[in-house]
N, C-alpha and C positions, 0 to 999 in steps of 0.2 A: 074619846081620846083625851088623854091628859093634857093639860094647859102646859106649854114650854115657855120657859122663860125668853127675854129677847135676847139674851146672848147665846141659848142655845140655838134658836132660830137662825142667829146668825152664822154660827158654826157649821150648822147643817146646811146652809147657802153654800158655804165654800166647798161643801164636798161634792165630788164628782158623783154623776149619776151613770145609770149603767150605760145609757145611750152616749154618755160622754166617754167612757171608758171605750166603747166599741168603737166610736169614731176615731179615738187617738191609736188604737191598735190596727185600724183597717189597712194604714199602708204598709204595715209591717208584713214580711214575709211569714207564710205559714209554714210548719214543719215540712210539709209536703215539697213546698218550694225549695225550703232550704236544703233538703236531701237531693233533689233534683240538681240545684246548682253545686252543691258540694260534689256530687257525681261527676257532673261536667268538668268542674276544676280539676278534679282528681284525672279525668281521662287527659285533661290537657299537660297536665303535669306528667303523666305515663308516656305521652307523646314527646315531651320534651326530654324525658329520661332518653327515651329511645333514639331520638336524634343526637343527642349528646354522646350516647354509648357508640353509636355509628361513627360520630364525628372522631372521638377519642380512639377507635379503632383503626380508622383512616389514617390520622394521625401518626398514630403508632407504626402503621405499616410503613409512612414515607419515613420516620425517623430511622426504622430499622434498614430501610432502602439506601438512605443516606450514609448509615453505618457500615453497610457492606462496600458502598462506593469509596468511603475514607480507607477501609481495610485494604481494599484493591490498591488504592494509592499508595499507602504505607508499603504494601510489598512491592509495587514498583519502586518506589523510592530506595528501600533496602536493597532490591537487586542492582539498582544504579551504584549504591553505597559500595557492594561488592566489586562491581566493574571498577569503579574510582579505585577502590583497595588493590586491584590486581595490576590496574595501570600505574598506581604508585610504586608496587613491587618491581615491575618491568622497567621502570624509570631509573629506580635504584639499580636494579642489574646492569643496566645499560650503562649508567654513571660509572658504576664500577669497571665495567670492561673499556669503557672510553678511557677512565684514569689508568688503567691498566696499560692499555694501548699507547697511550700519551708519554707514560714513564718508558716504555720500550723505544719509541720513537727518539724520545730525548736520549736514551742510552745510545741508541744507534747514530744519533748526530754527534754525540759528544764522542764516540769512538772514532767516527770519520774525521771529527774535526782533530783530534787527538794525533791521527795518521798522518793528517796534512802538518800539523804542528810538529810532530816527529822528523817529518820529510825536511822541513825548513828550519829545525832547532839549529843546526850548525851553519846555518845560512850567513848568520854575522862573521863567524869565524872565517867562512871561506871568502866573503868579500872582504875581509882585511887581508887575506894572505893574497888575494889577488892583486890588490891595490898595493900591498908591499912589494910584489913581484914588478911591479911597472917602474 
Protein backbone atom coordinates (compact mmCIF):
# COMPACT_ATOMS: atom_id res chain seq x y z
CA UNK A 1 0.00 0.00 0.00
CA UNK A 2 1.28 3.42 -0.81
CA UNK A 3 1.98 5.77 1.92
CA UNK A 4 -0.47 8.57 2.61
CA UNK A 5 0.31 11.95 3.80
CA UNK A 6 -1.10 13.09 7.14
CA UNK A 7 -3.53 15.39 5.45
CA UNK A 8 -4.97 12.61 3.33
CA UNK A 9 -5.37 10.42 6.39
CA UNK A 10 -7.31 13.18 8.17
CA UNK A 11 -9.53 13.68 5.10
CA UNK A 12 -10.23 9.95 4.93
CA UNK A 13 -11.07 9.87 8.61
CA UNK A 14 -13.84 12.47 8.12
CA UNK A 15 -15.46 10.46 5.33
CA UNK A 16 -18.39 8.21 6.24
CA UNK A 17 -17.98 4.49 6.03
CA UNK A 18 -20.44 2.07 4.55
CA UNK A 19 -21.59 1.17 8.06
CA UNK A 20 -22.09 4.87 8.89
CA UNK A 21 -24.21 5.34 5.78
CA UNK A 22 -26.27 2.20 6.54
CA UNK A 23 -26.88 3.43 10.11
CA UNK A 24 -27.89 6.89 8.82
CA UNK A 25 -30.45 5.58 6.32
CA UNK A 26 -31.83 2.82 8.56
CA UNK A 27 -34.57 5.05 10.16
CA UNK A 28 -35.66 6.25 6.71
CA UNK A 29 -38.64 4.58 5.07
CA UNK A 30 -38.11 2.06 2.33
CA UNK A 31 -39.65 2.44 -1.07
CA UNK A 32 -42.20 -0.27 -0.24
CA UNK A 33 -43.16 1.53 2.99
CA UNK A 34 -43.54 4.83 1.15
CA UNK A 35 -45.76 3.18 -1.46
CA UNK A 36 -47.88 1.58 1.30
CA UNK A 37 -48.25 4.86 3.20
CA UNK A 38 -48.93 6.75 -0.02
CA UNK A 39 -51.70 4.28 -0.84
CA UNK A 40 -53.16 4.70 2.64
CA UNK A 41 -53.07 8.48 2.27
CA UNK A 42 -54.73 8.21 -1.15
CA UNK A 43 -57.44 5.95 0.33
CA UNK A 44 -58.13 8.49 3.09
CA UNK A 45 -58.27 11.29 0.53
CA UNK A 46 -60.70 9.25 -1.60
CA UNK A 47 -62.90 8.59 1.46
CA UNK A 48 -62.83 12.29 2.39
CA UNK A 49 -63.75 13.25 -1.17
CA UNK A 50 -66.66 10.81 -1.10
CA UNK A 51 -67.85 12.19 2.26
CA UNK A 52 -67.54 15.72 0.92
CA UNK A 53 -69.49 14.80 -2.23
CA UNK A 54 -72.28 13.29 -0.10
CA UNK A 55 -72.30 16.36 2.13
CA UNK A 56 -72.42 18.63 -0.91
CA UNK A 57 -75.31 16.65 -2.40
CA UNK A 58 -77.28 16.75 0.88
CA UNK A 59 -76.62 20.46 1.24
CA UNK A 60 -77.74 21.10 -2.32
CA UNK A 61 -80.92 19.08 -1.69
CA UNK A 62 -81.61 21.14 1.41
CA UNK A 63 -81.10 24.39 -0.48
CA UNK A 64 -83.40 23.14 -3.23
CA UNK A 65 -86.05 22.34 -0.61
CA UNK A 66 -85.65 25.79 0.92
CA UNK A 67 -85.92 27.38 -2.53
CA UNK A 68 -89.15 25.47 -3.16
CA UNK A 69 -90.54 26.64 0.17
CA UNK A 70 -89.64 30.24 -0.68
CA UNK A 71 -91.29 29.84 -4.08
CA UNK A 72 -94.44 28.59 -2.36
CA UNK A 73 -94.36 31.54 0.04
CA UNK A 74 -93.88 33.90 -2.91
CA UNK A 75 -96.94 32.41 -4.62
CA UNK A 76 -98.96 32.84 -1.44
CA UNK A 77 -97.90 36.48 -1.19
CA UNK A 78 -98.80 37.02 -4.84
CA UNK A 79 -102.25 35.57 -4.15
CA UNK A 80 -102.60 37.84 -1.13
CA UNK A 81 -101.54 40.83 -3.24
CA UNK A 82 -104.22 39.96 -5.80
CA UNK A 83 -106.82 39.72 -3.04
CA UNK A 84 -105.77 43.11 -1.68
CA UNK A 85 -105.97 44.59 -5.18
CA UNK A 86 -109.50 43.20 -5.53
CA UNK A 87 -110.44 44.62 -2.12
CA UNK A 88 -109.03 48.01 -3.12
CA UNK A 89 -111.15 47.95 -6.29
CA UNK A 90 -114.23 46.99 -4.29
CA UNK A 91 -113.59 49.80 -1.79
CA UNK A 92 -113.14 52.28 -4.64
CA UNK A 93 -116.39 51.11 -6.22
CA UNK A 94 -118.15 51.28 -2.84
CA UNK A 95 -116.75 54.76 -2.28
CA UNK A 96 -118.17 55.87 -5.60
CA UNK A 97 -121.54 54.31 -4.72
CA UNK A 98 -121.52 55.94 -1.28
CA UNK A 99 -120.59 59.30 -2.80
CA UNK A 100 -123.40 58.93 -5.36
CA UNK A 101 -125.88 58.02 -2.62
CA UNK A 102 -124.67 60.90 -0.45
CA UNK A 103 -125.17 63.33 -3.35
CA UNK A 104 -128.68 61.93 -3.91
CA UNK A 105 -129.49 62.28 -0.20
CA UNK A 106 -128.15 65.83 -0.15
CA UNK A 107 -130.19 66.65 -3.23
CA UNK A 108 -133.32 65.10 -1.65
CA UNK A 109 -132.80 66.98 1.63
CA UNK A 110 -132.16 70.20 -0.29
CA UNK A 111 -135.40 69.69 -2.25
CA UNK A 112 -137.31 68.96 0.96
CA UNK A 113 -135.93 72.07 2.60
CA UNK A 114 -136.73 74.09 -0.51
CA UNK A 115 -140.37 72.94 -0.28
CA UNK A 116 -140.45 74.01 3.36
CA UNK A 117 -138.75 77.28 2.48
CA UNK A 118 -141.22 77.85 -0.36
CA UNK A 119 -144.09 77.09 1.99
CA UNK A 120 -143.00 79.71 4.47
CA UNK A 121 -141.36 82.19 2.10
CA UNK A 122 -144.26 84.60 2.32
CA UNK A 123 -144.59 84.13 6.11
CA UNK A 124 -143.09 87.51 6.98
CA UNK A 125 -145.50 89.25 4.63
CA UNK A 126 -148.48 87.32 6.06
CA UNK A 127 -147.42 88.09 9.62
CA UNK A 128 -147.01 91.75 8.70
CA UNK A 129 -150.51 91.75 7.15
CA UNK A 130 -152.03 90.13 10.21
CA UNK A 131 -150.35 92.62 12.46
CA UNK A 132 -151.55 95.44 10.27
CA UNK A 133 -155.13 94.18 10.59
CA UNK A 134 -155.08 94.43 14.28
